[in-house]
C-alpha positions in Angstrom: 100.7 228.6 162.7 98.2 225.8 163.0 95.4 227.7 161.2 97.9 228.9 158.5 99.1 225.3 157.9 95.6 224.0 157.6 94.8 226.7 155.0 98.0 225.8 153.1 97.0 222.1 153.3 93.6 222.8 151.7 95.0 225.2 149.1 97.7 222.8 147.9 95.3 219.9 147.6 93.0 222.1 145.4 96.0 223.4 143.5 97.2 219.9 142.6 93.7 218.8 141.6 93.2 221.9 139.4 96.6 221.9 137.8 96.6 218.2 137.0 93.1 218.3 135.5 93.7 221.6 133.7 96.6 219.9 131.9 94.3 217.1 130.8 95.5 214.4 133.2 94.0 212.5 136.1 97.0 210.6 137.5 100.3 211.5 139.2 103.8 209.8 139.4 106.0 210.5 142.4 109.5 209.4 143.3 109.1 208.2 146.9 112.4 208.2 148.7 111.2 207.8 152.2 112.1 211.4 153.1 109.7 214.0 154.4 109.4 216.0 151.2 108.4 213.1 148.9 106.1 211.9 151.7 104.3 215.2 151.8 103.9 215.4 148.0 102.5 211.8 148.1 100.1 212.6 150.8 98.9 215.8 149.0 98.6 214.0 145.6 96.7 211.1 147.2 94.2 213.5 148.8 93.8 215.5 145.6 93.5 212.7 143.0 92.7 209.5 145.0 95.0 206.6 145.9 94.2 204.7 142.7 95.5 207.7 140.6 98.9 208.0 142.3 101.9 205.8 141.5 104.8 205.9 144.0 108.1 204.8 142.5 110.9 203.7 144.8 114.3 203.8 143.1 117.0 202.6 145.4 120.7 202.4 144.6 123.0 199.8 146.3 124.3 202.4 148.7 120.8 203.6 149.7 119.8 203.3 153.3 117.5 200.3 154.1 115.7 202.8 156.5 114.7 204.9 153.5 113.1 202.0 151.7 111.3 201.0 154.9 109.9 204.5 155.4 108.8 204.6 151.8 106.9 201.3 152.2 105.4 202.6 155.4 103.9 205.6 153.5 102.6 203.3 150.8 100.9 201.1 153.3 99.4 204.0 155.1 98.0 205.7 152.0 97.3 202.6 149.9 98.7 204.0 146.7 99.9 202.0 143.8 103.6 201.4 143.9 106.6 199.9 142.1 110.2 199.4 143.0 113.0 200.0 140.4 116.5 199.2 141.4 118.7 201.6 139.5 122.0 200.0 140.6 122.7 198.0 137.4 122.2 201.0 135.1 124.2 203.3 137.5 127.1 200.8 137.5 127.2 200.8 133.7 127.4 204.6 133.8 130.3 204.3 136.2 132.2 202.3 133.6 131.7 205.0 131.0 132.1 208.1 133.1 135.5 207.5 134.6 136.7 208.7 137.9 133.2 209.7 139.1 133.4 211.4 142.5 130.4 211.0 144.8 128.9 214.4 143.9 128.9 213.6 140.2 127.6 210.1 140.9 124.8 211.7 143.0 123.9 213.7 139.9 123.9 210.6 137.7 121.6 208.8 140.2 119.2 211.8 140.4 119.0 211.9 136.6 118.5 208.2 136.3 115.6 208.4 138.7 114.0 211.2 136.6 114.4 209.1 133.4 112.6 206.4 135.3 109.8 208.7 136.5 109.2 210.2 133.1 109.0 206.8 131.5 106.3 205.8 133.9 104.7 209.1 133.2 104.5 208.3 129.5 103.3 204.7 130.2 100.7 205.8 132.7 99.6 209.0 131.0 100.4 210.8 134.3 102.2 213.9 135.4 105.4 213.8 137.5 104.9 215.6 140.8 107.9 217.4 142.3 109.3 217.2 145.8 111.8 220.1 146.0 111.1 222.7 148.7 111.8 226.4 148.5 114.9 226.2 150.8 116.5 223.7 148.5 115.6 225.7 145.4 117.0 229.0 146.6 120.2 227.3 147.7 120.6 225.3 144.4 120.6 222.1 146.5 119.3 219.8 143.8 120.3 218.3 140.4 119.2 220.2 137.3 117.1 217.8 135.2 117.3 215.4 138.1 115.3 215.7 141.3 114.3 219.3 140.4 112.5 218.2 137.2 108.7 217.8 137.4 105.4 219.0 135.9 104.0 220.4 139.1 105.8 221.1 142.4 103.4 221.7 145.3 106.3 222.4 147.7 108.2 224.9 145.6 107.1 227.9 147.7 107.4 226.3 151.1 110.6 226.5 153.2 111.8 223.2 154.7 110.6 224.1 158.2 107.1 224.7 156.7 107.2 221.3 155.0 107.9 219.8 158.4 104.8 221.6 159.8 102.7 220.5 156.9 103.9 216.9 157.4 102.5 216.9 160.9 99.2 218.3 159.7 98.9 215.6 157.1 99.8 212.7 159.4 103.2 211.8 158.1 104.8 209.3 160.6 106.8 211.1 163.2 109.9 209.0 162.6 110.0 210.3 159.0 109.5 213.9 160.1 112.1 213.8 162.8 114.9 211.9 161.0 118.0 213.8 159.8 117.4 215.2 156.3 119.4 213.3 153.7 119.5 212.9 150.0 120.7 209.3 150.7 123.5 209.6 148.1 126.2 207.8 150.2 126.6 206.3 153.6 126.4 209.0 156.3 125.4 211.8 153.9 123.2 214.6 155.3 121.8 217.7 153.8 122.9 220.0 156.6 126.4 218.4 156.7 126.9 219.2 153.0 125.4 222.7 153.3 127.3 223.7 156.4 124.3 225.0 158.3 120.9 223.8 159.5 117.6 224.2 157.7 116.2 225.9 160.8 118.9 228.6 160.7 118.8 229.3 157.0 115.0 229.4 157.0 115.1 232.1 159.7 117.5 234.0 157.5 115.3 233.5 154.4 112.3 235.0 156.1 114.2 238.2 156.7 116.4 238.2 153.5 113.7 237.0 151.0 110.3 237.6 152.5 111.1 240.9 154.3 113.7 242.0 151.7 116.2 243.0 154.4 119.6 244.5 153.4 122.8 242.9 154.6 123.3 245.6 157.2 119.8 245.1 158.5 120.4 241.3 158.7 123.6 242.0 160.7 121.7 244.2 163.0 119.2 241.4 163.6 122.0 239.2 164.7 122.9 237.1 161.7 126.6 236.5 161.3 128.2 238.2 158.3 129.9 235.0 157.1 126.6 233.2 157.1 124.8 235.9 155.2 127.5 236.2 152.6 127.6 232.4 152.2 123.9 232.1 151.6 123.6 235.1 149.3 126.5 233.7 147.2 124.7 230.3 146.9 121.5 232.0 145.8 123.4 234.1 143.2 125.6 231.3 141.8 122.7 228.9 141.5 120.3 231.4 139.9 120.6 229.5 136.5 118.9 226.5 138.1 115.8 228.5 138.7 115.3 229.7 135.2 114.2 228.2 131.8 117.1 227.9 129.3 118.0 231.3 127.8 116.7 231.8 124.3 118.0 234.7 122.0 115.1 236.8 120.8 115.1 236.6 116.9 111.4 237.2 116.3 108.3 238.9 117.7 106.8 235.6 118.8 109.7 234.4 121.0 
């Protein structure tokens, strides 16, 4: 695994460098939450483009964990990247007045989209590309906000399962306390990814290796020891969230569509 991760590390750095330059840019914008995914994307971008060409944007809401901000600042200090803090609380509170009876899931979507508005404004001002932070596990499960945290120009983690991101984080030198903390989108107090999903990243990644990478049928998965309820639940999530992984459908009316 160590050799493979080192190869992935080198490949992703070169990929980012090539893709950013091919698009005619030299700089990157990243929403730095203090979690492991955004940390890894920041580490990779810094290595690919240089610390002077990376802007890390911290965007806390009033309910955000102080630990998340502390971890984001720890990464900034370690890498020496340029950074800015934008408190999205005032704007979010105005939206809450307009969008009545917001439950916490809908509010989470609003926060994710406000953050992406912020990142793309910095992108325009800096003449830089927004770098994504969503991993393959989240993308397959639809665990992300369309036009929110899933929006970006380049996503270096898009073909890496969450457990692979953790391995890469160790290779890159991401602080252990960030790697080892409970994954959370930090949308409300006590919120955790695995609590919302109803299963662990470790368990679902093992399933994905067989279900996706090895293209096993359901019966083969059952024979390997995966519980039927778990397999059905994951396949259902993949199917119902398929629209999030596609560009908007356009009817074909001409030969050039």
